VMD Tcl script that draws the C-alpha trace (Angstrom):
set ca {
  {6.60 -24.46 -4.66}
  {3.98 -25.73 -7.13}
  {0.37 -26.36 -6.16}
  {-1.53 -29.46 -7.24}
  {-3.38 -27.57 -10.00}
  {-0.12 -26.52 -11.71}
  {-0.56 -22.96 -10.53}
  {2.32 -21.27 -8.74}
  {1.80 -21.34 -4.98}
  {2.05 -17.91 -3.33}
  {1.13 -16.48 0.05}
  {-0.04 -12.91 0.67}
  {0.26 -11.17 4.04}
  {-1.99 -8.10 4.03}
  {-3.55 -5.73 6.50}
  {-3.48 -2.21 7.89}
  {-0.40 -0.20 8.70}
  {1.35 -1.21 11.95}
  {-0.35 -4.60 12.04}
  {2.89 -6.58 11.95}
  {2.79 -7.71 8.30}
  {6.54 -7.58 7.76}
  {7.35 -9.57 10.90}
  {4.88 -12.30 9.96}
  {6.03 -12.42 6.33}
  {9.65 -12.77 7.43}
  {8.75 -15.51 9.92}
  {6.83 -17.38 7.20}
  {9.73 -16.99 4.79}
  {12.12 -18.49 7.32}
  {9.86 -21.46 8.02}
  {8.75 -22.10 4.43}
  {11.90 -21.23 2.44}
  {10.39 -18.08 0.99}
  {11.26 -14.60 -0.16}
  {9.19 -11.44 0.30}
  {7.79 -9.13 -2.39}
  {6.65 -5.73 -1.15}
  {3.09 -4.70 -2.06}
  {3.24 -1.10 -0.84}
  {2.68 1.75 -3.27}
  {5.12 4.10 -1.52}
  {7.82 1.67 -0.42}
  {8.73 1.12 -4.08}
  {10.32 4.59 -4.10}
  {13.97 5.15 -3.24}
  {12.80 7.92 -0.96}
  {11.14 8.41 1.49}
  {12.24 5.65 3.84}
  {11.21 6.56 7.40}
  {7.74 7.92 6.64}
  {6.78 4.87 4.57}
  {7.97 2.45 7.29}
  {10.19 0.64 4.80}
  {11.72 -2.34 6.64}
  {15.39 -2.04 7.51}
  {18.04 -4.76 7.49}
  {17.25 -5.89 11.02}
  {13.53 -6.22 10.25}
  {14.25 -8.16 7.05}
  {16.39 -10.54 9.12}
  {18.36 -11.85 6.17}
  {15.29 -12.68 4.08}
  {15.50 -11.28 0.51}
  {12.93 -8.56 -0.12}
  {11.93 -7.49 -3.63}
  {10.45 -4.24 -5.03}
  {11.68 -2.03 -2.22}
  {13.22 1.39 -2.85}
  {14.00 0.89 -6.52}
  {11.97 3.66 -8.20}
  {13.28 7.27 -8.26}
  {10.80 9.61 -6.63}
  {10.78 11.69 -9.80}
  {9.51 8.79 -11.94}
  {5.80 7.95 -12.29}
  {4.98 4.39 -11.28}
  {1.61 2.77 -11.95}
  {-0.25 -0.25 -10.67}
  {0.16 -1.78 -14.13}
  {3.94 -1.45 -13.86}
  {3.83 -2.87 -10.34}
  {1.85 -5.90 -11.49}
  {4.42 -6.55 -14.23}
  {7.34 -6.20 -11.81}
  {5.71 -8.35 -9.14}
  {4.90 -11.13 -11.60}
  {8.53 -11.13 -12.72}
  {9.68 -11.36 -9.10}
  {7.27 -14.23 -8.43}
  {8.58 -16.10 -11.47}
  {12.17 -15.58 -10.36}
  {11.55 -16.71 -6.78}
  {9.54 -19.72 -7.93}
  {12.23 -20.73 -10.45}
  {14.67 -21.05 -7.57}
  {12.37 -23.38 -5.65}
  {11.32 -20.81 -3.08}
  {7.90 -19.57 -1.94}
  {6.90 -16.07 -3.13}
  {5.30 -14.09 -0.27}
  {3.54 -10.83 -1.13}
  {3.47 -8.45 1.82}
  {1.84 -5.05 2.03}
  {-1.18 -2.90 2.57}
  {-1.94 -1.55 -0.91}
  {-5.06 -3.51 -1.82}
  {-5.11 -2.69 -5.52}
  {-1.48 -3.74 -5.94}
  {-2.26 -7.08 -4.32}
  {-5.42 -7.68 -6.33}
  {-3.70 -6.69 -9.58}
  {-1.23 -9.52 -9.07}
  {-3.27 -12.24 -7.36}
  {-6.38 -11.80 -9.54}
  {-4.35 -11.29 -12.74}
  {-5.91 -7.95 -13.61}
  {-4.95 -6.48 -16.97}
  {-4.70 -2.78 -17.64}
  {-5.24 -0.70 -20.72}
  {-2.43 1.68 -21.65}
  {-2.48 4.61 -19.26}
  {-2.58 7.33 -21.87}
  {-2.73 10.77 -20.37}
  {-5.40 13.14 -21.65}
  {-3.41 16.32 -21.10}
  {-6.26 18.84 -21.33}
  {-8.49 16.89 -18.97}
  {-5.68 16.28 -16.50}
  {-4.63 19.95 -16.57}
  {-8.20 21.01 -15.86}
  {-8.48 18.59 -12.92}
  {-5.15 19.75 -11.52}
  {-6.29 23.36 -11.75}
  {-9.50 22.47 -9.92}
  {-7.54 20.67 -7.22}
  {-5.44 23.78 -6.69}
  {-8.46 26.08 -6.62}
  {-11.04 23.94 -4.80}
  {-8.88 21.49 -2.86}
  {-8.40 17.81 -3.57}
  {-11.24 17.02 -1.16}
  {-13.71 18.42 -3.71}
  {-12.38 16.10 -6.40}
  {-12.47 13.14 -4.02}
  {-16.11 13.92 -3.27}
  {-16.85 13.99 -7.01}
  {-15.08 10.66 -7.43}
  {-17.06 9.20 -4.52}
  {-20.29 10.11 -6.30}
  {-19.39 8.20 -9.49}
  {-17.01 5.50 -8.24}
  {-17.32 4.98 -4.47}
  {-15.27 1.78 -4.49}
  {-12.21 3.44 -6.00}
  {-12.67 6.54 -3.84}
  {-12.79 4.42 -0.68}
  {-9.37 2.93 -1.29}
  {-7.61 6.24 -2.03}
  {-6.06 8.37 0.67}
  {-7.18 12.03 0.53}
  {-3.50 12.98 0.16}
  {-3.20 10.91 -3.02}
  {-3.91 13.70 -5.47}
  {-2.32 11.91 -8.42}
  {-4.51 8.81 -8.22}
  {-7.68 10.79 -7.46}
  {-7.09 12.91 -10.56}
  {-6.23 9.82 -12.60}
  {-9.47 8.07 -11.56}
  {-11.58 11.08 -12.54}
  {-9.65 11.48 -15.77}
  {-10.35 7.86 -16.73}
  {-14.05 8.28 -16.01}
  {-14.39 11.58 -17.87}
  {-12.52 10.36 -20.95}
  {-13.87 6.78 -21.22}
  {-17.26 6.89 -19.52}
  {-16.19 3.94 -17.37}
  {-15.07 4.05 -13.78}
  {-11.83 2.42 -12.72}
  {-13.89 -0.11 -10.77}
  {-15.70 -1.10 -13.98}
  {-12.43 -1.28 -15.87}
  {-10.92 -3.58 -13.24}
  {-13.99 -5.80 -13.39}
  {-13.77 -6.03 -17.17}
  {-10.03 -6.72 -17.02}
  {-10.49 -10.09 -15.31}
  {-10.32 -11.87 -18.65}
  {-7.68 -14.50 -17.89}
  {-7.56 -16.88 -14.93}
  {-4.89 -16.23 -12.37}
  {-1.70 -18.31 -12.69}
  {-1.37 -18.34 -8.90}
  {-2.78 -20.42 -6.10}
  {-2.82 -17.72 -3.44}
  {-3.57 -17.85 0.27}
  {-4.43 -14.41 1.63}
  {-3.57 -13.92 5.29}
  {-5.41 -10.77 6.34}
  {-4.30 -9.33 9.68}
  {-7.04 -7.66 11.72}
  {-7.76 -6.72 15.33}
  {-10.77 -7.58 17.46}
  {-9.96 -4.59 19.65}
  {-9.41 -1.59 17.36}
  {-7.70 0.29 20.21}
  {-4.84 -2.23 20.10}
  {-4.19 -1.29 16.47}
  {-4.49 2.42 17.20}
  {-1.98 2.13 20.02}
  {0.44 0.38 17.67}
  {-0.05 3.17 15.12}
  {0.65 5.87 17.70}
  {3.78 4.08 18.90}
  {4.99 3.65 15.31}
  {4.57 7.38 14.62}
  {6.48 8.19 17.81}
  {9.27 5.82 16.72}
  {9.40 7.42 13.26}
  {9.86 10.84 14.86}
  {12.68 9.50 17.02}
  {14.29 7.97 13.92}
  {14.39 11.23 11.97}
  {10.99 11.68 10.31}
  {11.03 15.46 10.76}
  {14.34 15.91 8.95}
  {13.26 13.54 6.17}
  {9.93 15.33 5.73}
  {11.51 18.78 5.67}
  {14.02 17.72 3.02}
  {11.48 15.97 0.79}
  {8.87 18.72 1.03}
  {11.45 21.22 -0.20}
  {12.48 19.01 -3.13}
  {11.09 19.14 -6.70}
  {9.54 15.71 -6.10}
  {7.38 16.99 -3.23}
  {4.05 16.17 -4.98}
  {4.94 12.46 -5.01}
  {6.22 12.54 -1.44}
  {2.95 14.16 -0.37}
  {1.13 10.96 -1.33}
  {2.68 9.24 1.69}
  {1.06 9.81 5.06}
  {3.37 11.85 7.24}
  {4.44 14.60 4.89}
  {1.30 16.58 4.15}
  {0.43 16.41 7.86}
  {3.83 17.82 8.88}
  {3.91 20.55 6.23}
  {1.89 23.03 8.37}
  {4.47 22.65 11.15}
  {7.28 23.69 8.82}
  {5.11 26.57 7.59}
  {4.62 27.74 11.18}
  {0.84 27.38 11.15}
  {0.67 24.40 13.55}
  {2.71 23.36 16.55}
  {4.62 20.11 16.32}
  {2.21 18.50 18.77}
  {-0.79 19.52 16.63}
  {0.86 18.26 13.43}
  {1.75 14.93 15.04}
  {-1.82 14.54 16.31}
  {-3.04 15.11 12.74}
  {-0.54 12.56 11.47}
  {-1.73 9.92 13.92}
  {-5.35 10.69 13.06}
  {-4.69 10.41 9.30}
  {-2.89 7.11 9.80}
  {-5.79 5.70 11.81}
  {-8.23 6.73 9.08}
  {-6.03 5.12 6.45}
  {-5.92 1.92 8.51}
  {-9.74 1.87 8.60}
  {-9.86 2.03 4.81}
  {-7.31 -0.76 4.53}
  {-9.38 -2.91 6.88}
  {-12.53 -2.28 4.84}
  {-10.72 -3.24 1.63}
  {-9.31 -6.55 2.86}
  {-12.39 -7.62 4.80}
  {-14.13 -8.05 1.44}
  {-11.47 -10.52 0.33}
  {-10.67 -12.87 3.21}
  {-11.50 -14.04 6.71}
  {-9.29 -12.16 9.16}
  {-6.49 -13.54 11.26}
  {-6.86 -11.60 14.50}
  {-3.47 -10.44 15.73}
  {-4.66 -9.71 19.26}
  {-5.72 -13.36 19.68}
  {-2.02 -14.29 19.56}
  {0.12 -12.16 21.93}
  {3.05 -14.53 21.28}
  {4.41 -14.05 17.72}
  {5.18 -17.78 17.57}
  {1.49 -18.53 18.05}
  {0.52 -16.06 15.32}
  {3.01 -17.74 12.98}
  {1.54 -21.15 13.74}
  {-2.01 -19.88 13.20}
  {-0.91 -18.48 9.83}
  {0.74 -21.77 8.86}
  {-2.40 -23.66 9.82}
  {-4.25 -21.74 7.08}
  {-1.82 -22.65 4.33}
}
mol new
graphics top color blue
foreach p $ca { graphics top sphere $p radius 0.5 }
foreach p [lrange $ca 0 end-1] q [lrange $ca 1 end] { graphics top cylinder $p $q radius 0.2 }
display resetview
């Protein structure tokens, strides 16, 4: 689908966890002859599946989904690599006369693609990184996140406190280049985007509606085997990567015997709600919201989304 300005037409469905992004993206794909490209920084990994809420076959409803579960958990994967992979998927979908639909809640992944951000090579400064990792072990990652907040509040706001790798990377970039990642992203906008994108940002007028959906999703994950998945991944050599996903760090104290299951689950729900707040803050800067709770009937939400295209 080509727009009138010769840019490739794409649609992005974004919003907080448990907002119904996948269901809306699939419904749009069915109506508009589209295919979905995941924009979730943890769903790219082959594992975990349950804790990242990766859509299953029934949720995908026969619609092709791209960039799901294709990266080994042992392999580093950057936003620069994601942008390259997503652009290739967009080109492929577009070449077949279909509408590319980005769907996810990782704001930087979405902006990297839709705003055509470029990235300098992500060289690792081993000494600096080793020092930051040692500090994280000694002081806790919260201390490093507080330091990052002082120099680069925008980047810090979008990172989950569990995301040790990206927090360390952001501080490493600042210490070695003198520029924050926010400044680097701003400077990287050197070429116009090749896409004509409509961002559909899902929000809630009543925050309690979203929180109830989050709680019910966590309960469903537990019923579907989250505990067994978490125990297996936390014992694996790839545990540091798995810990980036909400659901694993929060359950670790239960396996260690320092919290009851009920206490660990309460912490998990609380962490997920906090993450949802950060996602909402990120996307509210980019688009007018489409309020999910205004449309109790999914068909009405789909029509409201189509009316914006």
